[in-house]
BARO-292479 format. One line per 4 residues: number of its first residue (from 1); their letters; for each residue z, y, x of C-alpha. Coordinates in nm, 2 decimals, padded with zeros to 4 digits. Last residue first. Layout:
// residues N
NUM	A	Z,Y,X; ...
END
This chain:
// residues 410
410	KKLA	-04.11,-01.57,-02.85; -03.95,-01.59,-02.48; -03.63,-01.43,-02.58; -03.60,-01.75,-02.80
406	NRRM	-03.66,-02.03,-02.58; -03.57,-02.11,-02.25; -03.32,-01.83,-02.25; -03.16,-01.93,-02.57
402	ALAP	-03.10,-02.34,-02.48; -02.95,-02.14,-02.20; -02.73,-01.99,-02.41; -02.70,-02.26,-02.68
398	IIST	-02.58,-02.52,-02.42; -02.36,-02.30,-02.18; -02.07,-02.27,-02.50; -02.00,-02.63,-02.51
394	ILSI	-01.95,-02.68,-02.14; -01.79,-02.36,-02.10; -01.52,-02.38,-02.41; -01.46,-02.79,-02.25
390	ALIT	-01.35,-02.61,-01.92; -01.18,-02.35,-02.10; -01.02,-02.57,-02.30; -00.92,-02.80,-02.00
386	LGVW	-00.77,-02.50,-01.81; -00.55,-02.38,-02.07; -00.42,-02.73,-02.12; -00.37,-02.78,-01.77
382	IFDT	-00.20,-02.48,-01.74; 00.00,-02.51,-02.04; 00.12,-02.86,-01.91; 00.23,-02.67,-01.56
378	FQMD	00.46,-02.48,-01.77; 00.66,-02.73,-01.88; 00.76,-02.79,-02.26; 01.05,-03.06,-02.28
374	VPYY	01.12,-03.23,-02.63; 01.36,-03.47,-02.73; 01.22,-03.62,-03.10; 01.55,-03.72,-03.27
370	QVLY	01.87,-03.89,-03.37; 01.87,-04.08,-03.00; 02.14,-04.36,-02.98; 02.09,-04.42,-03.36
366	HEGG	02.37,-04.53,-03.56; 02.41,-04.17,-03.67; 02.09,-04.12,-03.88; 01.90,-04.45,-03.83
362	GLKV	01.55,-04.24,-03.84; 01.39,-04.09,-03.51; 01.42,-03.73,-03.69; 01.17,-03.47,-03.65
358	VHFV	01.37,-03.12,-03.73; 01.63,-03.10,-03.44; 01.68,-02.76,-03.48; 01.67,-02.62,-03.13
354	QQIL	01.44,-02.79,-02.92; 01.23,-02.88,-03.29; 01.22,-02.55,-03.31; 01.10,-02.45,-02.99
350	CILA	00.85,-02.74,-02.99; 00.65,-02.64,-03.29; 00.67,-02.26,-03.15; 00.53,-02.41,-02.82
346	GLAM	00.24,-02.58,-03.02; 00.18,-02.27,-03.24; 00.16,-02.04,-02.92; -00.06,-02.33,-02.73
342	GALG	-00.27,-02.35,-03.07; -00.33,-01.96,-03.04; -00.44,-01.95,-02.67; -00.71,-02.25,-02.76
338	GICS	-00.82,-02.09,-03.09; -00.85,-01.74,-02.90; -01.00,-01.93,-02.58; -01.23,-02.13,-02.78
334	ILVG	-01.41,-01.85,-02.96; -01.35,-01.63,-02.66; -01.55,-01.89,-02.46; -01.81,-01.88,-02.74
330	EYLF	-01.94,-01.58,-02.73; -01.89,-01.54,-02.34; -02.20,-01.80,-02.39; -02.37,-01.57,-02.63
326	IRSL	-02.35,-01.28,-02.40; -02.42,-01.46,-02.10; -02.77,-01.59,-02.22; -02.85,-01.20,-02.24
322	MSDT	-02.71,-01.10,-01.95; -02.92,-01.41,-01.78; -03.22,-01.28,-01.98; -03.20,-00.92,-01.81
318	AGMN	-03.16,-00.65,-01.99; -03.38,-00.33,-01.97; -03.38,-00.15,-02.30; -03.68,-00.34,-02.37
314	RLIH	-03.46,-00.65,-02.33; -03.18,-00.49,-02.55; -03.41,-00.43,-02.84; -03.51,-00.77,-02.81
310	TDSR	-03.20,-00.86,-02.82; -03.08,-00.74,-03.14; -03.41,-00.86,-03.28; -03.31,-01.22,-03.22
306	KELI	-02.93,-01.16,-03.34; -02.93,-01.39,-03.70; -03.14,-01.68,-03.44; -02.87,-01.63,-03.18
302	LMGL	-02.60,-01.62,-03.42; -02.70,-01.96,-03.59; -02.74,-02.13,-03.24; -02.40,-02.00,-03.15
298	SGII	-02.19,-02.16,-03.45; -02.39,-02.48,-03.44; -02.28,-02.50,-03.06; -01.95,-02.39,-03.15
294	NFAA	-01.93,-02.66,-03.36; -01.94,-02.90,-03.08; -01.52,-02.79,-03.00; -01.38,-02.99,-03.23
290	VLLI	-01.54,-03.28,-03.08; -01.41,-03.15,-02.69; -01.09,-03.13,-02.87; -01.12,-03.47,-02.97
286	FALI	-01.18,-03.56,-02.61; -00.90,-03.36,-02.50; -00.66,-03.54,-02.72; -00.78,-03.89,-02.61
282	VYII	-00.73,-03.75,-02.25; -00.41,-03.65,-02.25; -00.30,-04.00,-02.48; -00.39,-04.16,-02.18
278	LKES	-00.24,-03.98,-01.93; 00.09,-03.95,-02.08; 00.08,-04.35,-02.13; -00.01,-04.38,-01.78
274	QMTR	00.27,-04.13,-01.64; 00.52,-04.31,-01.89; 00.39,-04.66,-01.69; 00.41,-04.49,-01.37
270	FLTE	00.82,-04.41,-01.43; 00.87,-04.77,-01.56; 00.71,-04.95,-01.24; 00.84,-04.69,-01.01
266	EQEY	01.18,-04.78,-01.09; 01.39,-04.74,-00.72; 01.14,-04.51,-00.66; 01.21,-04.27,-00.89
262	KNKV	01.57,-04.27,-00.73; 01.47,-04.23,-00.39; 01.37,-04.55,-00.17; 01.47,-04.64,00.17
258	LFKD	01.27,-04.94,00.32; 01.37,-05.09,00.65; 01.21,-05.21,00.92; 01.01,-04.91,01.06
254	GAME	01.41,-04.72,01.13; 01.74,-04.63,00.91; 01.73,-04.33,01.10; 01.39,-04.20,01.03
250	QIRP	01.41,-04.28,00.70; 01.78,-04.10,00.67; 01.61,-03.78,00.76; 01.30,-03.86,00.57
246	QVKA	01.50,-03.91,00.27; 01.71,-03.60,00.34; 01.47,-03.31,00.21; 01.34,-03.47,-00.09
242	YEKS	01.67,-03.56,-00.19; 01.83,-03.24,-00.21; 01.79,-03.19,-00.60; 02.08,-03.46,-00.56
238	NKLQ	02.35,-03.27,-00.44; 02.64,-03.44,-00.28; 02.39,-03.71,-00.20; 02.51,-04.06,-00.24
234	VEVS	02.39,-04.36,-00.02; 02.31,-04.73,-00.16; 02.33,-04.99,00.13; 02.09,-05.31,00.02
230	TVLG	02.12,-05.69,00.02; 02.43,-05.72,00.29; 02.56,-05.95,00.55; 02.91,-05.98,00.70
226	NYLM	02.91,-06.35,00.55; 02.64,-06.40,00.34; 02.79,-06.73,00.19; 02.67,-06.62,-00.17
222	LDRV	02.96,-06.70,-00.32; 03.20,-06.53,-00.06; 02.98,-06.28,-00.04; 03.03,-06.20,-00.36
218	FDIP	03.40,-06.25,-00.38; 03.41,-06.01,-00.07; 03.17,-05.77,-00.24; 03.40,-05.74,-00.55
214	CFVV	03.26,-05.75,-00.90; 02.98,-05.55,-01.10; 02.75,-05.73,-01.34; 02.43,-05.61,-01.39
210	TQDH	02.17,-05.82,-01.64; 02.09,-05.65,-01.98; 02.26,-05.36,-01.83; 02.03,-05.30,-01.65
206	TTNT	01.74,-05.25,-01.90; 01.88,-04.89,-01.95; 02.13,-04.77,-02.18; 02.41,-04.75,-01.93
202	NFVG	02.61,-04.91,-02.08; 02.96,-05.09,-01.93; 03.20,-05.33,-02.00; 03.57,-05.44,-01.83
198	TPYL	03.79,-05.69,-01.70; 03.58,-06.03,-01.76; 03.83,-06.26,-01.49; 03.56,-06.43,-01.23
194	FRTN	03.51,-06.78,-01.13; 03.30,-06.92,-00.86; 03.09,-07.19,-00.80; 02.87,-07.30,-00.54
190	FAEA	02.53,-07.49,-00.62; 02.36,-07.81,-00.44; 02.68,-07.99,-00.53; 02.61,-08.06,-00.85
186	PNAL	02.25,-08.14,-00.77; 02.35,-08.51,-00.67; 02.09,-08.69,-00.44; 01.92,-08.38,-00.39
182	NKKT	02.22,-08.27,-00.14; 02.17,-07.94,-00.01; 02.28,-07.78,00.29; 02.27,-07.38,00.42
178	RKPY	02.18,-07.16,00.14; 02.37,-07.29,-00.17; 02.27,-07.26,-00.51; 02.45,-07.01,-00.68
174	YLKL	02.69,-07.06,-01.00; 02.93,-06.81,-01.15; 03.16,-06.92,-01.41; 03.33,-06.62,-01.62
170	LDYS	03.70,-06.70,-01.69; 03.89,-06.75,-02.02; 04.16,-06.57,-02.08; 04.08,-06.41,-02.39
166	LLNI	04.14,-06.04,-02.46; 03.83,-05.94,-02.29; 03.61,-06.13,-02.55; 03.30,-06.19,-02.40
162	RLKG	02.98,-06.33,-02.60; 02.79,-06.42,-02.34; 02.48,-06.30,-02.49; 02.68,-05.98,-02.56
158	AAIS	02.81,-05.93,-02.25; 02.50,-05.94,-02.07; 02.41,-05.68,-02.36; 02.71,-05.43,-02.25
154	GVIA	02.62,-05.49,-01.87; 02.98,-05.63,-01.75; 03.27,-05.55,-01.53; 03.37,-05.82,-01.30
150	CPQD	03.74,-05.91,-01.17; 03.86,-06.12,-00.91; 04.19,-06.32,-00.96; 04.49,-06.25,-00.74
146	GRYF	04.64,-05.98,-00.90; 04.44,-05.88,-01.17; 04.15,-05.74,-00.94; 03.79,-05.51,-00.96
142	DFSG	04.00,-05.37,-01.24; 03.71,-05.06,-01.39; 03.85,-05.12,-01.74; 03.85,-05.26,-02.13
138	DVLM	03.54,-05.13,-02.30; 03.27,-04.86,-02.32; 03.28,-04.78,-01.98; 02.91,-04.57,-01.87
134	GAYG	03.14,-04.22,-01.88; 03.36,-04.32,-01.58; 03.02,-04.40,-01.41; 02.89,-04.03,-01.44
130	ERNL	03.02,-03.90,-01.09; 03.13,-04.21,-00.86; 03.44,-04.38,-00.87; 03.23,-04.74,-00.91
126	YEPS	03.17,-04.73,-00.58; 03.55,-04.69,-00.46; 03.61,-05.03,-00.55; 03.38,-05.19,-00.31
122	VGKL	03.05,-05.33,-00.45; 02.91,-05.69,-00.55; 02.64,-05.69,-00.76; 02.56,-06.02,-00.95
118	KVLE	02.24,-05.98,-01.10; 02.27,-06.25,-01.43; 02.12,-06.52,-01.61; 02.28,-06.63,-01.89
114	QCEG	02.52,-06.92,-02.02; 02.68,-07.02,-02.37; 02.94,-07.23,-02.45; 03.21,-07.08,-02.30
110	YTAL	03.16,-06.81,-02.05; 02.84,-06.93,-01.82; 02.67,-06.72,-01.54; 02.38,-06.81,-01.30
106	TLDS	02.30,-06.57,-01.02; 02.09,-06.33,-00.95; 02.16,-06.15,-00.60; 02.36,-05.84,-00.52
102	VVEH	02.55,-05.76,-00.18; 02.59,-05.40,-00.09; 02.71,-05.15,00.12; 02.81,-04.83,-00.01
98	VSAI	02.78,-04.47,00.18; 02.92,-04.17,00.03; 02.86,-03.80,-00.01; 02.58,-03.73,00.20
94	EPLS	02.42,-03.35,00.26; 02.63,-03.29,00.58; 02.49,-03.59,00.75; 02.80,-03.76,00.89
90	AIKD	02.75,-04.04,00.61; 02.37,-04.15,00.76; 02.55,-04.15,01.19; 02.81,-04.40,01.08
86	LPIA	02.58,-04.62,00.90; 02.34,-04.63,01.15; 02.17,-04.91,01.05; 02.12,-05.29,01.21
82	EPAF	02.52,-05.26,01.20; 02.49,-05.38,00.77; 02.29,-05.70,00.87; 02.06,-05.76,00.67
78	SKGE	01.99,-05.99,00.40; 01.69,-06.06,00.15; 01.35,-06.08,00.43; 01.09,-05.84,00.49
74	KVTI	01.10,-05.52,00.43; 01.48,-05.43,00.47; 01.65,-05.21,00.18; 01.80,-04.87,00.17
70	EFDP	01.86,-04.75,-00.17; 01.89,-04.38,-00.22; 02.01,-04.16,-00.48; 02.18,-04.43,-00.65
66	NFAN	02.08,-04.56,-00.99; 02.33,-04.54,-01.30; 02.28,-04.14,-01.38; 01.90,-04.16,-01.24
62	FWGG	01.83,-04.48,-01.45; 01.97,-04.28,-01.80; 01.83,-03.94,-01.67; 01.47,-04.11,-01.62
58	IMQE	01.53,-04.20,-01.97; 01.58,-03.86,-02.15; 01.34,-03.65,-01.90; 01.07,-03.92,-01.94
54	MGNF	01.14,-03.86,-02.35; 01.13,-03.53,-02.33; 00.79,-03.46,-02.11; 00.65,-03.73,-02.34
50	VSLV	00.75,-03.50,-02.60; 00.64,-03.18,-02.40; 00.31,-03.36,-02.36; 00.24,-03.48,-02.73
46	IILA	00.32,-03.12,-02.84; 00.14,-02.86,-02.63; -00.19,-03.11,-02.66; -00.17,-03.12,-03.06
42	AGSV	-00.14,-02.73,-03.00; -00.45,-02.73,-02.82; -00.59,-03.01,-03.09; -00.47,-02.76,-03.37
38	MIGI	-00.65,-02.45,-03.23; -00.96,-02.59,-03.14; -01.02,-02.72,-03.45; -00.91,-02.37,-03.60
34	MSIL	-01.12,-02.19,-03.40; -01.44,-02.41,-03.48; -01.40,-02.40,-03.82; -01.35,-01.99,-03.80
30	SIVN	-01.70,-02.01,-03.61; -01.86,-02.21,-03.89; -01.74,-01.97,-04.14; -01.86,-01.71,-04.00
26	IINH	-02.19,-01.81,-03.93; -02.21,-01.93,-04.28; -02.13,-01.54,-04.42; -02.51,-01.47,-04.31
22	QKKA	-02.55,-01.15,-04.21; -02.26,-01.11,-04.01; -01.95,-00.89,-04.01; -01.85,-00.80,-03.63
18	FLYR	-01.51,-00.93,-03.46; -01.75,-01.16,-03.24; -02.08,-01.03,-03.23; -01.85,-00.67,-03.06
14	LAFF	-01.69,-00.90,-02.84; -02.02,-01.10,-02.67; -02.13,-00.75,-02.73; -01.82,-00.63,-02.52
10	LATK	-01.83,-00.92,-02.27; -02.23,-00.87,-02.18; -02.21,-00.53,-02.10; -01.89,-00.58,-01.87
6	HQEL	-02.04,-00.86,-01.68; -02.38,-00.60,-01.65; -02.15,-00.39,-01.51; -01.98,-00.67,-01.25
2	NM	-02.35,-00.71,-01.12; -02.59,-01.00,-01.25
END
């Protein structure tokens, strides 16, 4: 078919779409098909936007806590910081700071309570990072009170341990000895040290359940990591430059080390969220497909009604291909009009939710997130539009081909 035949087929498809039919049921079925596609398209946009909002919100919490890059050794648990050219990394113009970290799980007891915590030894300057000040919910970020090393505890861990910052009770830490062990006396198999809790922080993430900040020298002494680190954390001046800087840091660190950005540090979480989003997308796309199958009935009845017209067009020189394409375009037009209306409706509902926060999560002021977050992304509209177009082609080509094989041969 040439371009003129395509234009002619589209002209008749538009005319049949808006012209009055002899049988009103055809209009009803076409309208039902259009409404079904519109509702399904709107649902796709709304659900995907809510998932985007949730991902952005949760990612923001983790990104505020996690460093821009974390450098760890591929084999083993600890390494000497001299194995990495930290001075060269710190001298990069995009780098704001580089921090040595010693971290591992330890058993913590406070009064009669005990809990397994992730002790994270850092320098006092580490907590001066942007965003950390807003995480402190009680106490202070003091690392020392006189000669006594101090701890800043995650809010959930602090609750489980029943920490009282106004008391003088100390947090007792147990860590297995890495060198010699005495199986005859289990009490000697652990190093024990004491920390004075001075602050409680909250990040709204799983880190609140386990992380305890304290001086890096204290952790090295407890875990016998003399001069060693378990990771090196790098902070950028502008977090948006991570894609450009990460390969350079990886090249400097070498093949024995792994450099993870913020999303790779929480890879399981974000992959799970993406998988959930994909599953919901497939389910709603299947519902859209079911709704679009009404187009087959609508086009089938329209083909029967316009049989005389098709014979006239064929006698005027129209080919079977052009005639079948008229009804193919008819089905595509029904789907596209419904799809565009659905995406517009979904965008309007999302915009209303963004501005007026109509749909609440419940709980009022006591909830951390009081309403469903929404984040519309252009790529979602592209994918939904392509899905609607693909489904419309699938459902429209069936009656168009059947007409070409049967109706025009009578």
